[in-house]
C-alpha positions, 0 to 999 in steps of 0.5 A: 574490512581493513583500514590503511594506517598513516604509515602505510599510505603513499601519494598516488594510492587510489580506490574506486567505488562504482554505483548505478543510480536507482529510484530507491537511492533517490527516495532513501536519500530524500527520506534521510535528509528531508530534501524533497526538492521536486527536481529529485522526487517529482517526475512531472516537474523534473521533465520541465526543469533544466535537466528534463529528467529526475536527478540525484541529490548533489550530496548523494555523490558526496555521500559515496565519497564519504563511503570510500573514505570511511571504509576503504581509503584510509578506512575505519578510524578516519576523521573528516576535517574538510571537504570541498566539492565542485558539481559539474554535471547532473546524475540521472536515473540509470547513470553509473558513477565511478567514485575515485579517491586518490591520496594527494598529500601527506602531513606526518606531523598531524597525520593529515591526508589530502585526497583528490575526489573525482566522480565520473559518469558512464561516458567518462564525464566529470560529475563531481570533483574536489578535495578532502582533508582527513586525519588518518588512523594510526592503529590497524583496524580489522572489522567484519562489514556490518550487515545493513538492514533491509529497507522497504520503501512504501508510500502510504495509500499509494494503491488507494490513490490509484483507485481514487484516480481510476474514478475520475471519469465516473459519475458520483453515486447517490449514497445514503450515509446512515447515522453520520453523527460523529465527526469522523463518519461525517468527514468521511462522507463529505470527503467522498463527496468532494472527491466526486465519489458520492452524492450523499444523503445524510440519514439520521437525527437532523439536530445531531447531524447539524450539531456534528457538522458545527463542531467539525467546522463543516458546512452541510448547506445544500446536502439533503438530510432525512430526519429520523429519530435514532440509529435503528430508524436510520438503518431502516430508512436507508434500506427503504431508500434503496428499495425505492431506487433513491440511492445506489449505495450505503455508507455506515456512520456511527452505529453498530454493524449489526444495527445496519445489517439487521434491516438489510438481511431481513427476508421480507423487506431487506436487500438480500439477493440469491448471493450470500452477503460477505465482507471484503477487506482491501489491504495496501500492505507495504511488503506486498507487490499489489493490493491484497483482498481478504474475505470473509473477516467480518460477517460470516462466522463459520461459512459452509461450502456454499457460503464460501463459493459466494464469498469467493465470487463476491471478492472476484467480482470486486477485484475485476471491478477494480481492474484485475482481469483474472484475480488469483484466489488463494483458498487458505488452510493450515497445510497444502494437502487435502485431508478430512482431518482439516475441513477447510482443506476439503472445502478448498479442493471442492471450491477449485472443482466448482471453479473448473465447472463454472460454478465460480467464474472470473478468477483463478482458484487454487488451494488449499494453500497455507498463508506463506505459500499464498503470498510468498513465491519463495516459500511456495518454491521451497515446498515444491508447490507448482501453482499460478496462484501461490505467491501471487494471490490477489484474494485470500479466502479464509476458513472462517471469520476468526482466521480472517479477522486475525490475518487482517488485523495483523497486517494492519497493526504489525505490517503497517497495512492500510485497509478499506472494506465493502460488503457485497452480495446485497442489492447494492454495495455497502461501505462498512468501515470500523469506528477506528478507521480514518478518512483515507480508509473511508475514501478508499472504500467509497472509491471501491464502491463507486467503481463496483457500481459502475462496473456492474452497470456494464461498459459505458457507451 
């Protein structure tokens, strides 16, 4: 990048910049400026506005003019003194703008330069015109162009919002909320009720639940409370309610996971089925193009082959309930080759063959795959991996709980992912969230459970 010093400038010098307006341009400008005028960021509003479409911020064009002045004409070392702009036409998504800056006058005494500024759309119509007054540099500058950082735009919870929207036509599920004796778990249940996901039955010490509601400033009048003395009794009562057909879903409150799961896995009075129970994380990862599921990162510590088959089937069933027609399942290991030295590669190969024979159904399985090849098409291509799953996985089946928990927590705490979670394989889905999870996580988990229950019932008449 090289500037033009004042002595090199002459009237009539011209530089052009061409840019096509993309959605990211509008979003980035809104983030940077804080200008969230709905004419720019709300498509529904924009259709009813005078331009009938989403348009650029007016100063987006002004910023392009500034870019020309600061990098091309005169370039580095230029000092802005004044700028006037006349906005003639709106710039809409997909419009291509040509920015033309022309030297109109030179003042040698102060090294002032007046420049005509013109922005034209692809039809040759003027969208912006004006004049700039700058101090031109007097010393030559040659600098490499700065490498700009990559920017990944992500609306937090957007994929969870899509899940929530999909539940709008569904009836709520009667749900036992087990020991909701802290503000967060009670708020999560009440928010799920307000969204129409659940009809909550609060199971726990009535006095504690009412005190929690009072402290949180929430009115729970009209919500059924099943009074039991403590958290262990709450879990046992909730399981009994499922067996009696009173509730179709469980939601964890303020109790340890093993307290809740103990009565559920009891061989005589629990909620076991022929399927092994497993936990599924659903993650909204900013840098990934779709929701990513990980299983099992919470229940099965060192799953054998049969357990992994159930883990995969549970995850596939959930993905299909959430609208993925044929979920792509990556069976993770450290490498892509099958070797007896790494048992998870042998399990992955066996699971693929089980899917070929119909022992695992509804999804497309491939493995062993290392994590990078499961989520990155570029990484898979570099390694010469030909696969319909590689780089496009909907589901990651991990070798063991330790690996799964590390992957999920890394995505949450280092990659900014939002997480929701369900336990499947029992008679009913179980909303199992961490004590650190917020209301959004609990809402998304409840929405997934509602979709799963309705999907299991089959298509509506």
